[in-house]
N, C-alpha and C positions, 0 to 999 in steps of 0.2 A: 488487384488494383495497380495501375501503373502511375508513375509520376509522383510517388510518395517521397516526401523530403523529410529531413531531420528525424530519421527513425533508424534505430538499431535494436533488434530483439535482445541482443546481449546486454546493451546498456539499459534497456527498459525493464527486462526481467531480472537483472542481477543487481539493480541499484538499491534494493532494500524495500521496495514498496509492495512486493507480492511474494507468496511462498509456494504457489502450486503450479508454476510453469516449470516443466522438466526438460532439460536440454538433452536432445537425442544425439546419437553418435555422428549423424551427418550435419550437426550444427543447428538443426531446426528445433523448435520447442513445441511441446504438447501440453495442453491445459484444459480445464473445464470451467466454463463460465455460464451461469444461469441454466444449468442442466445440459449444456452443449459442449461436447468434447471436440477439439479441433487441433490440428497441427499447423504451425505457422513457419514460413520461411521468407526471407527477404534478401533480394540481391539487385543491385543497380536500379533502385527505385521501384522495383516490382514486388508487391506484397502478395504472397500466395497463401491462402487458407484452404486446407484440405478438410473434407467432411462438413462442408457448409453449403448453403444455397445463397443465391443472390438476395433473396428476401431476408435471410438470417444476417447477411452482411449489412444490409440497410437497417434492419431493426435492432441489431445487437453489436456487431463488431465495429462498425463505423464510429459509434459513440464510445465504445469501450476503449478503443485505441486513440480516442480524442483526435480523429483525423480531420475534423473540421476546424481545428485551431492552427493558426500560423505560428509555428514554433520559431521561425526565423525572427519574427517580431518580438516574441517573448525573450529570446536569447539576447537580442539587441538591447532591449529595455533593461535587463538585469545585469548586463556586462558593464557595470559602472566603474570598475577598477581592474587592475592587473590580476588580482586574485580570482575574481569572477570570470574574467576572460579565459584564464587558464582552466578553471573548473568547467566552463561551458564547452571549451574546445575538447577537453578530455572526455566528457560525457555527452558529446554532441548529439547522440541518437536517443537520448532519454525522452520518453513521452510519459506524462502522468496518466495512468490508467483510471478509468471510471468504474471502480469495482463496487460490489454490493456492500452497502453499509453494514448489514448484518454479518457478513463474512469478515469484514474488516474489524468489527467490534470483537468478535471471539478470537480472531487471529492475533490481534494486538494485546488482548488480555493475556494470551499464551506467551507473547513475546516479552512480557515484562521480566526483567532480570534474567534473561535467557540468551542462549546463543543460537545462531541461525540453523545449524544442523538439527538441534533438538527441537526447535520451533517447527521446522518442516516435518520432522518425523512425528511429532505430536499431532499436527494438523492432518497429516496423511492417515494416521491411525484413526483419528476422530471421524474422518470422512468415510473410511472403510467400514467402521462399526455403525455409524449413524446416518450415512448418506445412502443414496441409491446407486446401484452399479450401472455403468455404461460400458458396453463393449465397443472398443475402437482399435483399429490397427492391430488386431490379434491380442489385445490385452484388456485388462479391466481397469477402468477409471471410475471415480466416484464423485457424485455431486456433493456440495457442501451441505451439512445437516440443516434441516429446517429449524425454525424457532421451536416448534412443537416437539420435535424429536429430542432436542437437548433439554427442553423444559421438563419433559416427562422422564428424563434419565435419572439414574441414581448416582450418588457420589462414587460408589464402588465401581459402577460401570465406567464412569468418566476417568477414574484413576488408572484404568487399563491403558488409557491413551498416553500416559506419562506426563500429564500436566502438573502433577504435584499439588502444592497448596492452591494453585490457580483453579483447580477443579471446582472448589466451592464457589468461587467467583463466577465461573461459567454457569453453574447450576442456578444460582440466584439471579444473575443477570438475565438468563434465558427466561426465567419465570416472570421477571419484571417486564420484559419486552412482550412476552405472550399476553400478559394481563394488561397491557397498554399503560403501565405506569410510566414508561418512557416510550415515546412514539418516534421511531427512526425516520418515518416518512415526513415528519414535520420539521426536521432539522434544517432543511434547505430554506424554509420560510422564516427562520429565526436569524437574528444577527449572529456574527461569529461568537461573540462573548456568551450570548444566550445559548447557542447550540453547544458550546463547550461545557457550560454549566449543567445543561440538561444531561449530557452524557456522563458527567462526573457524579451524577446521582447513582450510577450503577456501580456495584461492587467490583473492585479491581481496575477501575478506570480513573486514572489521574489525569493531569493536564496533558502530558505527553501522549498517552494512549488516545485521549479524546481528539487531540490535534491530528494524530495519524489517521484515525477513523474519518475525520472531516476532509483531510487532504486526499487520501488515497481512494476515497469514494467519489471524488470530484465535487463534493458538496461545498467546500470552502477552499479557496486558493490563497488566502491571506494569512494562513497560520504558518508557524515555523516550529515544527516539532523539535523539542529540545530536551535531551537527556544529559547525563553527566558527560558522556563522550562528546556530544555536539557542543556542549558548553566549553569543553576544553579546546576543541578545534576553533571555536569563535574567539576564545581568549587569545589563542596563538596567532590567528590570522588577522583579527581586526582590533581587538582591544589592547593587546600586549600587556595585559594585567588581569588580575582576578575580576570577574564580572558576575553580577547576580543574574539568575534566570530571568527575572522580570526585565532587567536592563537589556539582555540579549533579545528578548521578544520585542521590546519596544523599538530597539534599533532596527531589527529586521522589518517590522511593519512599516516604519517610516522610510527606511532606506530603499526598500524594494517596491514600495508604492503599490500594494495590492497583489504583488506577485511573489510574496515571501516564500510560499510553498514550493514554487518552481526553483527559486534560488537555493532553498534548503536541499532539494534533491540533487542538484548539480554539485553543490558543495559537499554533501554527505558522500556521494559516490567518489568524487575526486579525493577527498581526505581519507576515506577508508581504503581505497585501492593503493594510495601512496603512504599508508600507515602513519598518517598525521594524528596527533593527539593521543598516541599510544605511549604510555609511560614504561 
């Protein structure tokens, strides 16, 4: 696809919203989405996807990369101050991916109180053990496990993946989703508060994990995922004092006017890469 603006694979895949895109030696990225393995490269406005068809691009990748959205307008609307202007300039190529809610749910349960290398390794092992193999570019890649495959797994089996105490959450959450105690397909039709509350019925899902699921699946863009680190960054950049989680959430909703999720992602990437909020 030619004429693609406001996009950088590095910014998009390394900003903290996904865990299964692997950077290759030539700077391209390889990943698996909805059972499709592909390699992506981008240069001078030209987006190249290998191992895909025009129909797949229309049916899957166009929405996945949020290519129908004018990110120049988004960045203009959230650049309300010097801090955000710097953050947007730094991560100018970030696009919010529209990922599978189910994959986001399990991935962000695993991410709780965890570091990125361990998160990626746990998810990689989970996919290898419970997903389906896809042969691509001379290597093996794996689909994300289905609800049924994880719901029918044992705690002992899940423990092999290295998820630790989170394995019991994965098992119980998978069974609740399988049994339709929580219906992920209905989240988009709920208000943001209702969708968050529905997700928080699941074991291992607090407010931050719920907001990550909603944001990184493209379900809701007015959430502002906030953990202790993001709280510290916001206190430093905006409040200049100690602030409550609720205070930060309320500020972000009102200040960024429905685009809080986009603002969070630019701020998160900018602050993390510049080691802000690190004690």
